[in-house]
KEKEDREN-47180 format. One record per atom (N, C-alpha, C, O): x, y, z. Coordinates in steps of 0.001 Angstrom, whole numbers, plus 500000, padded with zeros to 6 digits. Each point is the difference from the previous one (the first is absolute). Layout:
KEKEDREN-47180
XYZ;...
This chain:
KEKEDREN-47180
500844498810500000;499156501190500000;500876501234500000;500969500080500755;498692500891498394;500749501250499953;499272501049500829;498776500115499943;501989500643500824;499427501061500827;500190501330499293;501011500191499325;498046500734500810;500111501293499323;501198500791500484;500351499948501179;500275500784497914;501115500862500356;499492501184500808;499041500649499583;501574499657501566;499535501124500809;500098501310499226;500966500244499278;498022500585500889;500026501311499365;500950500921500751;500370499733501143;500020501358498197;500887500971500643;499370500562501262;500681500182501009;498017500095498939;499335500568501188;499995499017501157;500127500384501163;499722498310498492;500025498997501065;501375499907500634;500123499873501218;500923500190497944;501364499962500524;500289501209500874;500634499874501048;498906501288498530;500199501210500798;499276499903501336;500506500456501025;498286498936498954;499254499835501246;500744499087500959;500090500287501193;500452498597498281;500763499084500853;501230500679500579;500316499828501177;500385500952497985;501182500710500476;499631500998501072;500715500157500989;498149500526498810;499552500984500991;499669499329501316;500348500511501064;498969498321498871;499651499279501222;501246499524500723;500057500038501229;500958499506498012;501257499556500601;500693501151500698;500512499840501108;499507501331498245;500624501176500595;499284500420501268;500630500374500990;498023499559498971;499212500373501174;500281499055501153;500122500432501146;499984498262498552;500284499035501071;501362500259500598;500184499928501215;500795500382497898;501342500278500487;500023501264500844;500664500062501035;498595500949498504;499978501274500718;499368499854501373;500280500788500904;498854498191499259;499319499807501274;500874499298501024;499666499974501185;501464499449498368;500881499322500936;500558500985501016;500224501166499675;500005498375501558;500582500898501007;501344500558499559;500779499324499328;499477501896501056;501255500672499675;501065499679501047;501172499830499665;498425500090501588;500932499848501116;499846498639500686;500989499307500237;497790500319500076;499751498776500745;499951498771499122;500187500094498787;499561498743501816;499984498743499246;498805499904499061;498907500463500324;501310498935498515;498921499806499037;498958499048500567;498801500208499815;501643498761500865;499109499071500692;500481499854501434;501136500342500328;497980499146500522;500373499773501385;500056501283500798;499620501068499518;500858498815501711;500015501140500907;501216499947500906;500664498970500124;499613502172500510;501157500150500878;499550500486501368;499037500756500119;501677498798500916;499815500515501363;501385500416500481;500848499155500287;499371502148499797;501332500576500229;500006500602501405;499377501035500235;501329498315500703;499854500291501423;501270500651500550;501113499600499658;498706501405501196;501117500792500499;500808499392501114;500851500684500567;498925498048499780;500813499344501016;499385500048501377;498849500400500176;501950499181500813;499547499993501382;499146498788500330;499909499051499221;499468500999501950;499064498957500415;498661500247499324;499429501083500129;500069497924499153;498827500203499158;498725499503500672;499994498978500687;498944501760499100;498677499549500421;499568498807499160;500426499841498855;498726499326501728;499488498854499256;499315500428498711;500013499261499015;499393501919500983;499233500436498833;500867500126498753;499504499825498887;501778500475501277;500877500110498830;500302498610499447;499956499792498787;500347499263502087;500164498620499527;498705499496499359;500027499292498993;498846501082501605;498713499541499478;499737500541498605;499344499347499188;501169501853500532;499855500562498653;500647499078498966;499444499781498923;501725499685501405;500683499076499093;499231498693499889;499825499472498902;499716500005502228;499254498736500000;498742500123499144;499698499114499201;499579501977500969;498772500202499231;500280500039498504;499273499403499206;501781501303500420;500328500124498582;500588498714499433;499951499792498788;500597499354502044;500492498699499540;498867499021499721;500207498995499320;498605501282501192;498788499223499698;500171498510500283;499534499151499240;501138500553501858;500140498616500416;501157499254499362;500237498835500321;500489501821498778;501117499344499339;501252499990500849;500030500622501061;500997498689498497;501252499912500765;500682501364500156;500007500816499078;500560499407502096;500771501203500297;501454499591500195;500306499118500801;500585501535498458;501435499720500101;500665501158500730;499894501151499576;500786498548501513;500671501009500820;501495499965499707;500625498941500054;499942502219499637;501413500128499652;500710500788501105;499836501218500073;500954498118500796;500649500684501117;501416500474499708;500675500488500906;499790499383497864;501408500118499637;500637501331500379;501203500040500256;498041501042499788;500565501316500308;500615500067501389;500822500876500270;498791498208500616;500413500089501405;501401499455500269;500574500307501045;499994498902498058;501356499456500097;500248499178501262;501056500119500621;497994499064499753;500248499002501032;500659498778499362;499820499763498806;500946499450501972;500633498802499421;498988499031499410;500213499449498920;498681500346501797;498930499121499527;498661500596500427;499939500875500864;498995498633498514;498649500430500341;499113498771500139;500113499053499223;498998500968501779;499039498911500102;498688500405499324;499909501074499406;499103498084500685;498744500240499290;499079500993500727;498843500169499614;501665500480501427;499243501059500669;500585501385499738;499529500984500571;501482499106498583;500739501250499812;499175501061499276;499086499694499234;501272501574501039;499549501164499224;498492500099499838;499505500366498934;499770499307502123;498551500151499971;499245498754499593;498769500011499997;501921498915499659;499307498785499582;499087499460501097;498889499549499722;501581500499501527;499173499510501110;498738500824500155;498942499464500330;501161501847499433;498824500863500116;498990499701498902;498796499965500256;501680499821498530;499076499624498925;499228498737500375;498792499921499780;501896499104500777;499315498762500387;499016500252501127;498879499491499973;501528501291501018;499096500288501123;498716500663499533;498940499807500596;501157500968498348;498835500716499491;499198499191498997;499045500507499411;501339498232500392;499162499113499200;500557499567498664;499371499197499310;501795501308500297;500610499545498747;500568498601500215;500868499806500851;498655499235498394;500374498606500255;501205499549499191;500660499026500364;499637501671498538;501110499578499137;501041501112499947;499977500860499119;500935499098501851;501040501024500118;501354499303499981;500239499080500782;500644501357498329;501318499385499860;501076501076500064;499921501008499297;501082498778501546;501169500880500044;501007499489498974;500402498837500036;499999502045499048;500911499645498917;501212500914500064;499850501220500061;501352498208499928;501194500823500202;501245499376499391;500196498785500053;500642502067499367;501390499688499700;500758501315499898;499420501034499666;501869498925500619;500875501143499718;500759499804498684;500717500894499551;499119497942499844;500806499627498832;499187500200498723;499024499279499790;501340501672499351;499230500208498766;500023498799499071;499092499843499183;501922499302500920;500017498793499172;498882499054500420;499362499369499158;500407500537502141;498874499198500491;498683500642499586;499073499308499580;500842502026500537;498776500720499645;499664499880498524;498878500301499593;502076499266499607;499789499888498563;499661498577499573;500102499661498821;499495499505502137;499673498607499685;498493499759500044;499269500666500733;500288498369498467;498586499631499988;499565499416501337;498867500209500433;502026499063500220;499647499380501278;499686501058501050;499060499847500779;501734501237499242;499780501027501011;498682500734499789;499292500288500966;500371500015497787;498803500820499746;498709499189500018;498918500570499863;501175498115500303;498795499167499940;498874500493500909;498853500008499554;501400500407501703;498892500477500836;499343501280499484;498861500302500355;501858500448498809;499450501252499490;499060499801498816;499248500911499656;500778497933499726;499295499830498731;498487500074500136;499312500371499049;500160499282502123;498555500137500206;499676500954501139;498901499962500552;502058500897499802;499788500933501118;499019501100499614;499931500424498847;499318500022502145;499095501138499828;500527501258500667;499476501091499774;501568498763501057;500551501156500706;501472499768500295;500433498875500244;500321502209499728;501390500019500456;500125501102501034;499501501108499803;501166498586501298;500214500975501062;501496500098500296;500637499005500349;499922502204499509;501413500249500288;500148500567501413;499378501006500338;501443498346500476;500246500488501350;501017501133500028;500543500389498966;499703500131502221;500879501146500177;501465499621500095;500349498820500044;500506502195499987;501445499833500060;500671501033499125;499748501196500146;501103498360498947;500669500875499039;499603499575498590;500197498851499605;499245502085499653;499388499673498722;501002499531498944;499635499255499091;501618501175501022;500987499573499004;500262498489500057;500426499407499009;499321499976502142;500181498549500080;499008499256499099;500322498947499450;498488501602500406;499026499419499087;500482500102498555;499815499079499205;500805502052500470;500554500185498659;501117499000499749;500009499326498970;500932500572501960;501143499104499818;499565498546499851;500628499239499263;498314500371501421;499566498608499964;499137499675498787;500100498904499448;499050502039500127;498937499631499066;499977500764498682;499384499528499045;501252501617500864;499890500810498782;500537499234498790;501084499418500049;498149500592498880;500420499359498763;499886498491499981;500463499364499053;498930500042501970;499877498549500081;498575499556499662;499098500818499822;500731497871500097;498663499448499806;499083500358501154;498787500111499825;501789500070501355;499181500371501158;499406501386499824;498818500199500284;501976500770499253;499431501333499768;498886499927498967;498967500649500163;501226498574498779;498949499842498998;498757499348500604;498877500340499627;501320498730501301;498869499336500644;499250500946500929;498780499899500132;501943501028500518;499309501040500785;499063500798499089;498826500194500314;501711500261498560;499195500789499063;498806499199499491;498919500553499800;501274498154499992;498917499160499503;498834499932500984;498853499836499586;501428500286501709;498916500041500994;499090501195499720;498776499867500011;501818501296499738;499204501166499628;499261499771498689;498816500315499882;501884499137499142;499410499809498677;498797499077500036;499135500072499128;500802499052501884;498834499122500177;498900500679500799;498955499397500241;501258501837500170;499000500703500786;500189499866501491;499087500309500766;502087499234499671;500273499849501424;500447501296500648;499851501084499436;500701498780501760;500395501166500792;501450499846500434;500432498912500382;500312502182499556;501341500069500581;499976501048501092;499564501131499786;500909498482501388;500071500921501121;501362499916500654;500790499093499734;499462501867501121;501253499975500730;500106501176500932;499361501033499800;501464498801501233;500149501008501034;501455500431500121;500903499166499941;499329502141500228;501336500556500159;500827499729498739;499685500548498943;501358498625501136;500737499648498789;499074499415498947;500199500205498803;498788499064501651;499021499406499100;499083501005499358;499287499670499052;500715501572501452;499292501087499329;500892500636498946;499592500157498849;501623500209501539;500895500707499075;500328499183498762;500172500565498919;499918498106501216;500344499162498851;498945500076498911;500289499671498850;498499500753501475;498918500014499024;500090501175499032;499322499999498972;501498500999501333;500178501127499099;501001499686498900;500785499057500108;499180501743498830;500996499839498935;501358500540500428;501037499457499618;498957501618501181;501237500517500587;500112499468501418;499044500078500772;502122499380499577;500179499391501316;500536501028500990;501198500281500023;497923500272500784;500410500939501042;500780499270501087;499690498855500331;501325501811500223;500823499441501090;500621498657499604;500049499076500812;500419500818497956;500526498743499513;501506499861500125;500609499221499267;499997501513501639;501452499929500141;500399498896500968;499380499842501051;501654499391498599;500418498879500837;500731500439501266;500127499214500939;500353502024499101;500745500469501187;499054500481501091;500193499666501169;498800501103498475;499100500576500997;498664500341499368;499932500365498826;499009499513501956;498682500360499469;499744501503500054;498907500452499657;502075500316500763;499857501455500016;500412500637498666;499850501209499821;500659497997499258;500297500492498656;498791499687499121;499680498835499764;499652502214499754;498760499806499247;500261499531498578;499244499186499469;501820501320499905;500382499577498647;501306499230500144;501077500594500034;498826498094500048;501157499183500357;500550499188498857;499863500373498835;500770498501501504;500615499161498982;499014499018499373;500362499289499062;498412500655501430;498892499279499369;498870501018499805;499481500547500973;500149499701497792;498975501023499741;498814499477499197;499104500774499664;500867497946500024;498915499441499189;499216498983500816;500540498974500413;498183501316499816;499130499070500696;499302499067499030;500383499910498833;498588499393501646;499287499042499169;498973500668499088;499495499363499076;500189501903501168;499252500786499031;498525499692499862;499436500203498925;499918499315502126;498550499793499921;499276501343499923;498892500087499472;501741500956501058;499554501380499799;501050500693499146;501147500165500418;498453500238498386;500940500569499040;500244501482500272;499081500744500343;502185499671499495;500384501407500169;499704500491501412;499571501137500197;500662497993500783;499636500270501393;501155499607500920;500677498997499777;499534501820501269;500891499659501119;499172499942501277;499120500833500216;501169498176500633;499187499744501194;500873500007501242;501013499303500056;498597501487500943;500684499997501284;499068499443501063;498805499826499759;501755499888501443;499209499373501060;500446500529501368;500970500753500094;498312498845500966;500255500477501376;500015501539500024;500832500599500680;498280500017498602;500130501408499629;500032500951501189;500952500765500148;498031499201500694;499920500941501125;500760499489501213;500681500770500677;499207497939499601;500639499439501186;501506500251499985;500590500252501051;500032499686497787;501450500171499887;500394501379499450;501164500213499659;497902500704500254;500327501355499568;500541500083498581;500964500719499740;498417498546499344;500501499917498629;499230500878499007;500156499820498792;499045501092501661;499074500683499101;500696500848498945;499415500264498949;501820500172501302;500714500810499009;501001499195499172;500604500537499071;499578498184501252;501049499210499353;499729499757498523;500944499902499216;497791499996500382;499665499720498612;500591501037499050;500252499695498834;499969501510501642;500543501047499120;501424499680499541;500437500513498970;500296498651501774;501321499566499535;499884499232498686;500871500105499136;498057499127500716;499764499267498755;499482500935498915;500458499943498859;498593500912501489;499354500839498995;500938501065499441;499767500520498909;501288499808501829;500989500938499457;500711499424498783;500331500733499067;499904497959500938;500702499368498879;499050499316499032;500356499744498850;498424499957501616;498990499382499135;498674500735500153;499040499442500531;500900501813499006;498818500836500243;498741499493499313;498898500419500353;501241498693498677;498822499495499293;499229498961500807;498862499674499663;501748499805501398;499363498946500777;498841500526500836;500001501146500447;499014497989499752;498983500207501018;500507499345501276;500312498809500005;499771501953501065;500473499451501261;498867499871500997;499122500859500070;500899498080500688;499125499954501170;500633499160501086;500827499127499739;498766501157501483;500500499265501148;498890499800501002;499211500912500248;500720497901500333;498959499710500985;500611499845501380;501108499487500152;498157500959500840;500406499810501384;499734498551500407;499388499235499254;501077500406501926;499808498638500487;498519499682500183;499189500869500320;500485497854499465;498627499496500122;499032500746499083;498835500200500343;501654500200498506;499211500741499018;500395499530498614;501171499715499751;497860500203499341;500285499455498681;499284500778498915;498946500597500221;501653499378498606;499347500440498780;499591498743499245;500842499169499663;497871500697500076;499464498856499271;499729500449498569;499328501007499778;501194498245499252;499999500445498612;499285498984499112;500299498807500028;498744501698499181;499356499234498933;500132500820498728;499362501045499871;501455498499499189;500249500806498809;500645501318500392;501041500017500657;498343501084498943;500492501319500399;499219500589501171;500234501144500389;498845498086500170;499218500473501145;500631499504501291;500278498810500152;499944502112500771;500621499653501278;499168500583501134;499358501039499852;500668498275501274;499380500558501198;500796499574501221;500700498988499982;499183501798501075;500774499789501223;499173499198500992;498803500237500165;501856498801500499;499406499297501134;501001500048501155;501186500254499791;498335499502501410;500904499917501139;499869501161500959;499072500804499908;501877499273501019;499873500846501179;500555501403499845;499644500879500784;501226499370498224;500699501275499946;499845500636498616;498884500079499486;502205500372499909;499936500796498778;500992499489498955;501027499404500327;498635500850498407;500942499898498897;500243501402499456;499069500796499876;502188499501499799;500351501290499410;500138499842498491;500518498996499511;499010502012499761;500045500009498543;500936501112499548;499875501148500427;501056498498498711;500969500950499450;499798500049498482;500685499303499251;498374501522500312;499671500082498580;500167501409499438;499550500285498890;501097500595501875;500203501370499562;498810500896500229;500044501189499685;498885498251500864;498796500784500279;499680500010501479;500794499557500829;498035500955499485;499576500076501395;498503499779500058;499257500399499103;500313498950501980;498573499781500238;499744500095501489;500806499544500811;498058501055499545;499602500102501400;498486499961500079;499315500481499098;500161498950501975;498559499975500188;499397501398500114;498809500188499749;502003500780500625;499494501374500119;500525500890498877;499998501225500121;500447498160498793;500453500771498855;501427500499500171;500629499768501032;499878500921497945;501378500478500030;500127501486499685;501109500533499964;497763500138499807;500055501400499557;500705500903500989;500701500926499593;499131498829501697;500578500879501010;501221499373500685;500455500486501035;500062498444498386;501174499349500583;501274500713499565;500095500504498881;500873499530502012;501320500525499668;500876498808499621;500650499394500852;499355500280497846;500607498756499537;501434500212499526;500333501063499476;500519497920500708;501371500070499475;500008499794498488;498945499745499419;502217500357499924;500077499740498561;499574498571499671;500004499128500869;499627500638497866;499485498703499574;500984498865500260;499588498871500265;501715501421499662;500973498928500195;500281499733501478;500917499250500333;498293501366500555;500160499776501435;498669499688500679;499874500136501217;499153499453498011;498646499907500532;499518498556500033;500404499183499172;498735500509501786;499349498697500083;498724500186500800;499755501075500548;499430497879499521;498786500069500815;499650498593500470;500540499013499500;498556500909501462;499661498729500632;498606499531499610;499086500800499801;500775497877500095;498700499355499874;499823499032501160;500969499434500506;497793500382499905;499711499090501102;499015498924499538;499561500002498850;500099499082502059;499129498875499664;498715500489499335;499327500905500493;500355498474498383;498808500357499246;500248500957498860;499188500075499079;501921500668500953;500312500935498917;500382499222498745;500625498942500073;498986501607498770;500226499349498712;500886500871499123;499960501229500073;500838498113499099;500976500721499175;500117499300498656;500055498772499934;499984502023498980;500239499450498672;501462500148499636;500501501117499873;500182497771499960;501440500014499774;500362500566498635;501040500645499869;498149499137499125;500291500491498663;499778501509499903;500805500718499407;498103499747501176;499679501433499972;500739500790501059;500033501231499968;500563498044500976;500717500620501122;499110501015500727;500360501165500174;498478498354500239;499120500886500749;499096499204500927;499684498837499747;499911501816501331;499072499416500968;498625499941499368;499572500935499324;499741497958500902;498609499847499539;499097500382501155;499928499289501003;499390501822498859;499166500505501098;498546499578499806;499146500331500823;
C-alpha cells in the first residue's frame, strides 16, 4: 500500500508542533521528574516524606559518599529515617572508586529506582566518585523516568550545574578546584546552611566570576522543591534567591536597595518561584 506524500502545509504544521513542544521544555529544571534541594542540618520528617511521596512506593537509593567515612551501613545518610517513615525498599549504595561506579554490577540497584537521595559531607567527593560514569548516567535516568532526586547540604549543591564550595582544601572557597556539578538545575549554583552559618553573602563570590548564573541557597531544614521550572519552598526557615532582582511582600518602591550585583531576597515555606522567568509567582 502506498501512503500519500505529505503536503508542504502538513510538514510545516508538524515542524511547528515540534518547535512548540521543544519550547515548552523547562529551561532550568528537569524535563521530567522532580528535585528536593535541602539546606542541610537536622531535617523534619516532612522533608523526607516529600521524597517518599514523589517516589510513589518505588525503591529509594541513598548515596552517602560525600561524607568520606571508611564504610557505610544500610542506615547511613537518612536511610533509617526513610524506612521509619514507611519506605520499604531503601538501599544504601556507595563507592569511592569511579572504576567500580562505571560497572553494570554497581548500578544494578539504580535501574528500577524511583528516587535517589544524596547525603551531606563534601560535594566534590560525589564528583570524584561518580562523574562521567555509568552511575552518573543512572542517576539522570531516575529523573528521566519521572522519579525524584533529593539531597541535603552537599547533596543539595551537587544538583546545580555549577558546584559551589567544591574546593578540596576547604569549603570556604566558593569557586574551587571542582566547579561542575551534576547539573539537574541548569545554569544554577546552590549553597546550603545559609543563615545558620552566616553564608548569605557568600554566593556573590561565585556571581562575580559567573554573573549569568542563578544563585540560591537554603537554610537548614528548608528545601526548594522543583518540578520543571516551577519551584516552591518547604521547611522551617528560608531560601535566598540571587537573581539580580528584589521581591518583598510589602513591595520595593520605598526600599533603600543596594546595586543589582549585591542584592538578594528571601522566600519562605509556601512561596513559589519560576526558575526560567527568574521571578516570584504571587
